[in-house]
C-alpha positions in Angstrom: -17.5 52.5 0.2 -20.1 54.6 -1.6 -18.0 54.4 -4.8 -17.8 50.6 -4.6 -21.6 50.4 -4.2 -22.1 52.7 -7.2 -19.7 50.6 -9.3 -21.3 47.3 -8.3 -24.8 48.7 -9.1 -23.5 49.8 -12.5 -22.2 46.2 -13.2 -25.4 44.6 -12.1 -27.4 46.9 -14.3 -25.0 46.2 -17.1 -25.5 42.4 -16.7 -29.3 42.9 -16.7 -29.2 44.9 -19.9 -26.9 42.3 -21.5 -29.5 39.6 -20.8 -32.3 41.9 -22.1 -30.3 42.3 -25.4 -29.9 38.5 -25.6 -33.6 37.9 -25.2 -34.4 40.6 -27.7 -32.2 38.9 -30.4 -32.8 35.2 -29.5 -31.9 33.7 -32.9 -28.8 35.8 -33.4 -27.6 35.1 -29.9 -28.3 31.4 -30.2 -26.2 31.2 -33.3 -23.4 33.2 -31.7 -23.5 30.9 -28.6 -23.0 27.7 -30.7 -19.3 28.3 -31.2 -18.7 28.7 -27.5 -20.9 25.8 -26.6 -19.2 23.3 -28.9 -15.8 24.7 -28.1 -16.2 24.4 -24.3 -18.0 21.1 -24.7 -15.0 19.7 -26.6 -12.7 21.0 -23.9 -14.7 19.4 -21.1 -15.2 16.1 -23.0 -11.5 16.0 -23.9 -10.3 16.7 -20.3 -12.8 14.2 -18.9 -11.7 11.4 -21.2 -8.0 12.3 -20.6 -8.5 12.3 -16.9 -10.3 9.0 -17.0 -7.6 7.4 -19.1 -4.9 8.8 -16.8 -6.6 7.4 -13.7 -7.2 4.0 -15.4 -3.5 3.9 -16.4 -2.4 4.6 -12.9 -4.7 1.9 -11.6 -3.3 -0.6 -14.1 0.3 0.3 -13.4 -0.3 0.0 -9.6 -1.6 -3.6 -10.3 1.8 -4.3 -11.9 3.8 -2.4 -9.4 5.6 0.9 -10.4 8.9 -0.3 -8.9 8.6 -3.8 -10.4 10.3 -5.4 -13.4 8.4 -8.3 -15.0 9.9 -11.1 -17.1 7.5 -13.0 -19.3 8.1 -16.2 -21.2 7.6 -16.0 -25.0 5.2 -18.5 -26.5 6.9 -20.8 -29.1 5.7 -24.1 -30.6 6.9 -26.9 -32.7 10.4 -27.1 -34.2 11.2 -23.5 -33.2 10.7 -24.5 -29.5 12.9 -27.6 -29.9 15.6 -25.5 -31.5 15.4 -23.0 -28.6 15.6 -25.8 -26.0 19.0 -26.8 -27.3 20.4 -23.6 -25.8 17.8 -22.5 -23.2 15.7 -24.4 -20.6 13.2 -21.6 -20.8 12.0 -19.4 -17.9 12.5 -21.2 -14.6 13.0 -20.8 -10.9 16.8 -21.0 -11.3 16.6 -17.7 -13.3 14.9 -16.1 -10.3 17.4 -17.5 -7.8 20.3 -16.4 -9.9 18.9 -12.9 -10.2 18.3 -12.7 -6.5 21.9 -13.8 -5.7 23.6 -11.7 -8.4 21.6 -8.4 -8.5 21.8 -6.5 -5.2 18.9 -4.2 -6.0 16.3 -7.0 -6.1 14.3 -6.8 -2.8 11.5 -9.3 -3.4 10.2 -11.6 -6.1 7.2 -13.6 -7.2 6.7 -16.3 -9.8 3.7 -17.7 -11.6 2.7 -20.6 -13.9 -0.6 -20.9 -15.8 -2.3 -24.3 -15.4 -4.1 -25.8 -18.4 -7.6 -26.5 -17.0 -10.0 -29.0 -18.5 -12.2 -29.3 -15.4 -13.0 -26.8 -12.6 -16.0 -27.2 -10.4 -17.2 -27.2 -6.8 -20.2 -29.0 -5.2 -22.3 -25.9 -6.0 -21.2 -24.8 -9.5 -18.7 -24.8 -12.4 -16.4 -22.1 -13.6 -14.4 -21.2 -16.6 -11.8 -19.4 -14.5 -8.1 -19.6 -15.2 -5.9 -21.4 -12.6 -2.5 -20.0 -11.8 0.2 -21.3 -9.5 1.9 -18.4 -7.7 4.3 -17.8 -4.9 3.0 -16.2 -1.7 4.6 -12.8 -2.5 2.6 -12.6 -5.7 -0.3 -11.1 -3.9 1.6 -8.2 -2.4 3.6 -7.4 -5.5 0.4 -7.4 -7.6 -1.5 -5.3 -5.1 -4.2 -7.9 -4.6 -6.2 -7.6 -1.4 -8.1 -10.2 0.5 -11.8 -10.0 1.0 -12.1 -13.0 3.3 -9.9 -15.7 4.6 -6.1 -15.8 4.1 -3.5 -16.3 1.4 -1.3 -19.4 1.5 1.9 -19.4 3.4 5.5 -20.5 2.9 4.6 -23.7 4.8 1.8 -24.4 2.2 4.4 -24.0 -0.6 7.0 -26.1 1.2 4.7 -29.0 1.8 2.8 -28.8 -1.5 -0.6 -28.3 0.2 -3.6 -28.2 -2.0 -5.1 -24.9 -1.0 -6.6 -22.2 -3.2 -7.4 -18.4 -3.2 -10.3 -17.3 -5.5 -10.7 -14.2 -7.5 -14.1 -12.5 -6.9 -15.7 -13.6 -10.2 -14.4 -17.2 -9.8 -15.8 -17.3 -6.2 -19.3 -16.2 -7.4 -19.4 -18.8 -10.1 -18.1 -21.7 -8.0 -20.0 -20.7 -4.8 -23.2 -18.7 -5.7 -24.3 -18.8 -2.0 -21.1 -17.2 -0.9 -19.8 -19.9 1.4 -16.4 -20.4 -0.3 -14.0 -20.4 2.7 -13.4 -24.0 3.9 -15.1 -25.5 0.9 -13.4 -27.6 -1.8 -13.0 -27.3 -5.5 -11.7 -29.8 -8.0 -9.0 -28.6 -10.5 -8.6 -31.3 -13.2 -8.0 -34.4 -11.1 -7.0 -32.8 -7.8 -9.2 -31.4 -4.9 -8.2 -28.1 -3.3 -9.5 -26.4 -0.2 -10.5 -22.7 -0.5 -8.8 -20.6 2.1 -9.3 -17.1 0.8 -11.1 -14.8 -1.6 -9.9 -11.5 -3.2 -11.6 -8.1 -3.3 -13.1 -6.9 -6.5 -10.5 -4.4 -7.6 -11.8 -4.1 -11.2 -9.6 -2.7 -13.9 -11.6 -1.5 -16.8 -9.0 -2.2 -19.5 -7.0 -5.4 -20.1 -4.0 -3.8 -21.8 -1.8 -0.8 -21.5 0.6 0.0 -24.4 0.0 -3.5 -25.8 0.8 -5.4 -22.6 -1.9 -7.6 -21.2 -2.9 -7.0 -17.6 -5.5 -8.1 -15.1 -7.6 -11.2 -15.3 -7.3 -11.7 -11.5 -11.1 -11.3 -11.1 -11.7 -14.7 -12.8 -8.8 -16.7 -11.6 -8.0 -19.4 -9.0 -4.6 -19.1 -7.3 -2.8 -22.2 -5.9 0.8 -22.5 -4.5 3.3 -22.6 -7.3 5.1 -25.6 -5.8 1.8 -27.5 -5.7 1.0 -26.7 -9.3 4.5 -27.8 -10.5 4.4 -31.0 -8.4 0.9 -32.3 -8.7 -0.5 -30.9 -12.0 0.5 -31.9 -15.5 2.4 -29.8 -18.1 3.5 -30.5 -21.6 7.1 -31.4 -22.4 9.6 -28.6 -23.2 7.3 -25.8 -21.9 8.7 -23.1 -19.6 8.7 -24.0 -15.9 7.4 -20.4 -15.3 5.2 -18.2 -17.4 6.5 -15.1 -15.6 8.3 -13.8 -12.6 8.3 -10.3 -11.1 11.0 -8.5 -9.1 10.7 -5.5 -6.8 13.5 -3.0 -7.3 15.0 -1.2 -4.4 14.3 2.5 -4.0 17.1 4.6 -5.5 17.6 2.3 -8.5 15.8 3.2 -11.7 13.7 0.2 -12.8 14.7 0.8 -16.4 18.4 0.5 -15.5 17.7 -2.6 -13.3 16.0 -4.1 -16.3 19.1 -3.7 -18.4 21.2 -5.6 -15.8 18.5 -8.3 -15.6 18.5 -8.6 -19.4 22.2 -9.1 -19.5 22.0 -11.9 -16.8 19.1 -13.6 -18.7 20.9 -13.5 -22.0 23.8 -15.4 -20.4 21.6 -17.9 -18.7 19.5 -18.5 -21.8 22.4 -18.9 -24.2 21.4 -15.7 -26.1 18.0 -17.0 -27.0 15.3 -14.3 -26.8 12.7 -16.6 -25.4 11.5 -14.0 -22.8 10.3 -10.4 -22.7 11.1 -7.9 -20.0 8.4 -5.4 -19.1 9.1 -2.2 -17.0 5.7 -0.8 -15.7 7.3 2.6 -15.0 8.3 2.8 -18.6 4.8 1.8 -19.7 3.4 4.6 -17.6 5.8 7.1 -19.1 4.9 5.9 -22.6 1.2 6.1 -21.9 1.6 9.6 -20.5 3.4 10.7 -23.7 0.6 9.2 -25.9 -2.0 10.9 -23.7 -0.2 14.2 -24.0 -0.3 14.0 -27.8 -4.0 13.2 -27.6 -4.6 16.1 -25.3 -2.7 18.5 -27.6 -4.7 17.4 -30.7 -8.0 17.7 -28.9 -7.0 21.1 -27.4 -6.2 22.4 -30.9 -9.6 21.2 -32.2 -11.4 22.8 -29.2 -9.3 26.0 -29.6 -10.3 26.4 -33.2 -14.0 26.0 -32.2 -13.5 28.6 -29.4 -11.8 31.0 -31.9 -14.8 30.7 -34.2 -17.0 31.4 -31.2 -14.9 34.5 -30.3 -15.2 35.8 -33.8 -18.9 35.3 -33.7 -19.1 37.3 -30.5 -17.1 40.1 -32.0 -19.4 40.0 -35.1 -22.6 40.3 -33.0 -21.2 43.1 -30.9 -20.2 45.1 -34.0 -23.7 44.6 -35.4 -25.2 45.7 -32.1 -23.1 48.9 -32.2 -24.6 49.7 -35.6 -28.1 49.1 -34.3 -27.6 51.1 -31.1 -25.7 54.1 -32.5 -28.5 56.5 -31.6 -28.8 55.1 -28.1 -25.1 55.5 -27.6 -25.3 59.1 -28.7 -28.2 59.8 -26.4 -26.4 58.3 -23.4 -23.3 60.4 -24.2 -25.5 63.5 -24.4 -27.0 62.7 -21.0 -23.6 62.6 -19.4 -22.4 59.0 -19.9 -18.6 58.8 -20.2 -16.7 56.8 -22.8 -15.6 54.3 -20.1 -19.3 53.7 -19.2 -20.2 52.9 -22.8 -17.1 50.6 -23.2 -17.9 48.9 -19.9 -21.5 48.1 -21.0 -20.5 46.5 -24.3 -17.7 44.6 -22.6 -20.1 43.3 -20.0 -22.4 42.1 -22.8 -19.6 40.3 -24.6 -18.5 38.6 -21.3 -22.1 37.6 -20.5 -22.6 36.0 -23.9 -19.3 34.0 -23.7 -20.0 33.0 -20.1 -23.5 31.8 -21.0 -22.1 29.8 -23.9 -19.5 28.4 -21.5 -22.0 27.3 -18.8 -24.2 25.6 -21.5 -21.0 24.1 -23.0 -20.0 22.5 -19.7 -23.3 20.5 -19.6 -22.9 19.6 -23.3 -19.3 18.5 -22.6 -20.4 16.2 -19.8 -23.1 14.7 -21.9 -20.6 14.3 -24.8 -18.1 12.6 -22.5 -20.8 10.1 -21.3 -21.7 9.4 -24.9 -18.1 8.7 -25.8 -17.7 6.5 -22.7 -20.8 4.4 -23.6 -19.9 4.2 -27.4 -16.2 3.6 -27.1 -16.0 2.0 -23.7 -13.5 4.6 -22.5 -13.3 5.6 -18.8 -14.1 9.2 -17.9 -13.5 11.2 -14.8 -14.8 14.6 -13.8 -12.2 17.2 -12.8 -13.2 20.5 -11.1 -10.1 22.1 -12.6 -11.5 21.3 -16.1 -14.7 23.3 -15.4 -12.7 26.2 -13.9 -10.3 26.1 -16.9 -13.3 26.1 -19.4 -15.0 29.0 -17.7 -11.7 30.9 -17.5 -11.1 30.5 -21.2 -14.7 31.7 -21.9 -14.2 34.9 -19.8 -10.9 35.5 -21.6 -12.5 35.1 -25.0 -15.3 37.4 -23.9 -12.8 40.1 -22.9 -10.4 39.6 -25.8 -13.0 39.6 -28.6 -15.3 42.2 -26.9 -12.5 44.7 -26.3 -12.4 46.1 -29.8 -16.2 46.5 -30.2 -16.4 48.2 -26.8 -13.6 50.7 -27.7 -15.3 51.4 -31.0 -18.6 52.1 -29.3 -16.9 54.4 -26.8 -15.2 56.4 -29.5 -18.3 57.3 -31.4 -18.9 61.0 -31.7 -22.0 61.8 -29.7 -23.2 64.4 -32.2 -22.8 62.1 -35.2 -24.4 59.2 -33.3 -27.5 61.3 -32.4 -27.9 62.2 -36.1 -27.9 58.5 -37.1 -31.3 56.9 -37.6 
C-alpha cells in the first residue's frame, strides 16, 4: 500500500512538472500541440460526419423498408412511349397480382400513383403539396406513422371513398389552425374529407445512392382506387408509378428481385420500362462508399497525427539538451534511470493528451462548420472521443519512449559537467 502511494505521488509530481515545463516554453509547446490538435480534430470531425451519414442512411432505408423490393415505372414520352406500348401496358395492378400469385416469398404489397395537381386548397389555405393515390398497406410498408385520425381502410378503397391523409407540411399549409381532421380539401375538381395526418418523421436527404426518397412531409394521400376512378390521367401512361413488395424472412431481397425481374420481363414483353430497387442493396452500397470515405479521412488524420508525434519527439529531444545538467544532478542525488525515463515519458504523454483534449473541441467545431456549410448530418459518438484520446496516449508513449530512454542513459558525471 505504501509503495502504491509513493508511486502515485511520483506520477502526480511528474504531471505537475510536465505542466510547468509547458508553461515555461509556451510558444514551443503551442507549435508542438498544433499537429496533435489538427490530427485529433480531423479524426473527431471525420467520425462525426461518418456517424451522421450512417444514421441518416439507416433512417432513409427504414423509410423504404429493408426487406422490401420496389418496382418503379420509367418515365418515357412521345414516340418512344408509343413504341413501348406496342409490347407493354406499363406498370399496372395486374403486375402486382401476378407477382403475388406466382412468387411465394411475397408477404405484402402496396402500390402508388402520382396525381397531376392543378388545384389543391381548403377553406383555410392553399398548398403546393403532391397528391398520391396509395393502397392502405402503403403506410406500414413505408414506416409512416399517424399523428392524428386514421388511415383509410379496405372498405374506403372498395367503394372509392373520397378521403385523404395529409403529410405534416401539407396539413400545416392547408389548415394553419390545426383543425384538419373532418375538414374538406379540393383536389382538382373533387372534394375529399381529411381523416388523418402523419407524424413529422423528417429525413434530411432526398436521395441515397441516386435513388429519390421521401417527400411524404408535403404530400396528400388518397385511396389508389379513388385516384384511378375519379381523377384524370393522360393516355398511355402507366397505371401505377410504383409498387412495393415485402419479402419473407429467410429470402434474400436481392434474390427475390431477380425472380421478380424475370416475371416482369415476361409480362412486359422484354421492354425495360421499369426499374427494380432493393433497399438492402442500397444500404450495402452506401456502407461501402462510407467505408472508403472513412479510410481516406483516417489516412489524412493519421498523417497529421504522425507529424504531431514527430513534433513531440523533437521537443522532448530539445528538452533533454536543455536539462542535461538537471538530469546529472538528479542522478547524483540518487534518482534512478527509471525515474528519469518516467518523468520524460510523463511529459510526452501530457503534451499529447493536452493536444488531444483541445483537438476534440476543435473537431466538434469543425464538424458543425461542415454540417452548416455542406448540409451534411453529424452525430456525436462517445466511442470517437475515446478512440481519439486513446490514439493521443499511444502517440505520446510511442514518440516519447526514445527521448525518455536517451535521457535515462545519460552518464551522470558527463551530464554534471555540461553547462
